[in-house]
FIGU-95096 format. One record per residue: x, y, z of N, C-alpha, C in turn; residue number from 1. Coordinates in steps of 0.1 Angstrom, whole numbers. Layout:
// FIGU-95096
REC  n.east  n.north   n.up  ca.east  ca.north  ca.up  c.east  c.north   c.up  guse
REC       X        Y      Z        X         Y      Z       X        Y      Z   NUM
...
***
This chain:
// FIGU-95096
REC  n.east  n.north   n.up  ca.east  ca.north  ca.up  c.east  c.north   c.up  guse
REC     126      -31     55      129       -40     44     135      -33     32     1
REC     132      -21     30      138       -14     18     148       -3     23     2
REC     153       -4     35      162         6     40     174        8     30     3
REC     180       -2     25      192         0     16     188        7      3     4
REC     176        4     -2      172        11    -14     168       26    -11     5
REC     162       28      0      159        42      4     172       50      6     6
REC     182       44     12      195        51     14     201       54      0     7
REC     201       45     -9      207        47    -22     200       57    -30     8
REC     186       57    -29      178        66    -38     176       80    -32     9
REC     177       82    -19      173        95    -13     183      106    -17    10
REC     195      102    -21      205       112    -26     200      119    -39    11
REC     192      112    -46      188       117    -59     173      120    -60    12
REC     165      114    -51      150       116    -52     145      118    -38    13
REC     133      124    -37      126       124    -24     119      111    -23    14
REC     123      103    -12      118        90    -10     110       90      3    15
REC      97       86      1       88        86     13      83       72     15    16
REC      85       67     27       79        54     31      67       58     41    17
REC      57       49     41       46        52     50      41       40     57    18
REC      36       42     69       30        31     77      15       30     72    19
REC      13       20     64       -1        17     59     -10       13     71    20
REC     -22       18     70      -32        14     80     -31       -1     83    21
REC     -31       -4     96      -30       -18    100     -16      -24    100    22
REC      -6      -16     97        8       -21     97      17      -12    105    23
REC      29      -17    108       39        -9    115      34       -2    127    24
REC      37       10    129       33        18    141      18       21    140    25
REC      12       20    129       -2        22    127     -10        9    128    26
REC      -5       -1    135      -10       -14    134     -25      -15    140    27
REC     -28       -9    150      -41       -11    156     -52       -3    147    28
REC     -62      -11    143      -73        -6    135     -86      -12    141    29
REC     -95       -4    144     -107        -9    151    -118      -15    142    30
REC    -116      -12    128     -126       -18    119    -120      -22    106    31
REC    -126      -31     99     -120       -36     86    -119      -25     76    32
REC    -109      -26     68     -107       -17     57    -103      -25     44    33
REC    -104      -18     33     -100       -25     20     -87      -19     15    34
REC     -82      -26      4      -71       -20     -3     -74       -7    -10    35
REC     -87       -6    -13      -92         7    -19     -91       18     -8    36
REC     -94       15      4      -92        25     15     -78       29     17    37
REC     -69       19     15      -54        22     16     -50       31      5    38
REC     -56       28     -7      -52        37    -19     -57       51    -16    39
REC     -69       53    -10      -74        66     -6     -65       72      4    40
REC     -60       64     14      -50        69     24     -38       74     17    41
REC     -33       67      7      -21        71      0     -23       84     -7    42
REC     -34       85    -14      -38        98    -20     -38      110    -11    43
REC     -44      107      1      -45       118     11     -31      121     16    44
REC     -22      112     18       -8       114     22      -1      123     12    45
REC      -3      119     -1        4       128    -11      -2      142    -11    46
REC     -15      143     -9      -21       157     -8     -15      164      4    47
REC     -14      157     15       -9       164     27       5      168     26    48
REC      13      161     18       27       164     16      29      174      4    49
REC      17      178     -2       17       187    -14      25      181    -26    50
REC      23      168    -28       29       161    -39      19      158    -50    51
REC      20      165    -61       10       164    -72      11      150    -79    52
REC      23      145    -80       25       133    -88      37      125    -82    53
REC      36      112    -82       47       103    -76      49       90    -84    54
REC      60       85    -82       63        71    -87      60       63    -75    55
REC      51       53    -77       48        44    -66      55       31    -67    56
REC      61       26    -56       68        13    -56      60        5    -46    57
REC      56       -7    -50       48       -15    -41      52      -30    -42    58
REC      54      -36    -31       58       -51    -31      46      -58    -25    59
REC      42      -69    -31       31       -77    -26      19      -69    -23    60
REC      14      -68    -11        2       -60     -8       4      -45    -12    61
REC      16      -40    -11       19       -27    -15      17      -25    -30    62
REC      19      -35    -38       16       -35    -52       1      -34    -54    63
REC      -7      -42    -47      -21       -41    -48     -26      -27    -45    64
REC     -20      -21    -35      -24        -7    -31     -20        3    -42    65
REC      -8        1    -47       -3        10    -58     -11        9    -70    66
REC     -15       -3    -74      -24        -5    -86     -37        2    -84    67
REC     -43        0    -72      -56         7    -69     -55       22    -69    68
REC     -44       27    -64      -41        42    -64     -40       47    -78    69
REC     -33       39    -87      -32        43   -101     -45       43   -108    70
REC     -54       33   -105      -67        32   -111     -76       44   -106    71
REC     -76       47    -93      -85        57    -88     -80       71    -89    72
REC     -66       72    -89      -60        86    -90     -49       86   -101    73
REC     -53       83   -113      -42        83   -124     -34       96   -125    74
REC     -40      107   -122      -33       120   -123     -22      121   -113    75
REC     -23      113   -102      -12       114    -92      -1      104    -93    76
REC      -2       95   -103        8        84   -105      16       86   -117    77
REC      28       90   -115       38        92   -127      42       78   -132    78
REC      44       68   -124       49        55   -128      46       45   -117    79
REC      46       32   -120       45        22   -110      57       13   -111    80
REC      62        9    -99       72        -1    -98      66      -12    -90    81
REC      64      -24    -96       56       -34    -89      65      -46    -87    82
REC      66      -51    -75       75       -63    -71      67      -74    -65    83
REC      68      -86    -70       61       -97    -64      47      -95    -61    84
REC      39      -90    -70       25       -87    -68      18      -91    -81    85
REC       5      -89    -81       -3       -93    -93     -15      -83    -95    86
REC     -20      -83   -107      -32       -75   -110     -44      -84   -111    87
REC     -42      -97   -111      -54      -106   -113     -62     -109   -101    88
REC     -71     -117   -102      -79      -122    -91     -71     -131    -82    89
REC     -73     -130    -69      -66      -139    -60     -70     -153    -61    90
REC     -61     -162    -59      -64      -177    -59     -74     -180    -49    91
REC     -84     -188    -52      -95      -192    -43     -90     -197    -29    92
REC     -79     -206    -30      -74      -211    -17     -68     -200     -8    93
REC     -62     -190    -14      -56      -179     -7     -67     -171      0    94
REC     -79     -170     -7      -90      -162     -1     -94     -168     12    95
REC     -94     -181     13      -98      -188     26     -88     -184     37    96
REC     -75     -184     33      -65      -180     43     -67     -166     48    97
REC     -70     -157     38      -72      -143     42     -85     -141     50    98
REC     -95     -149     48     -107      -149     55    -105     -153     70    99
REC     -97     -163     72      -93      -168     85     -85     -157     92   100
REC     -75     -151     85      -67      -141     91     -75     -129     95   101
REC     -85     -125     87      -94      -114     90    -102     -117    103   102
REC    -107     -129    104     -115      -133    115    -107     -132    128   103
REC     -94     -138    127      -86      -137    139     -82     -123    143   104
REC     -80     -115    133      -77      -101    135     -88      -93    142   105
REC    -101      -96    138     -112       -89    144    -115      -94    158   106
REC    -111     -106    161     -113      -112    174    -103     -108    184   107
REC     -92     -103    180      -80       -99    189     -81      -85    192   108
REC     -82      -81    205      -83       -67    208     -70      -60    207   109
***
């Protein structure tokens, strides 16, 4: 989705994209996890790559993860770029949709 931006920016910056737990090639997950777990995963990835501080760009769910990473690991976050995301509480109607999605996900091997 961000291939064009990665190509444009990598000439000037080190650009890292990652497969978040439960997505992409890392899609299979045997147990539920939270966005806080994903923020911990992001912190561990930065440590593994020996990156002390990074600018985090997150869209939608990626924004939720980036915000949580900034809250939990402020020393690792130089700046946030947030696209189509929010910091507030999720709409109650959407919580029901997510609950059904989680149930279907847990029932599918």
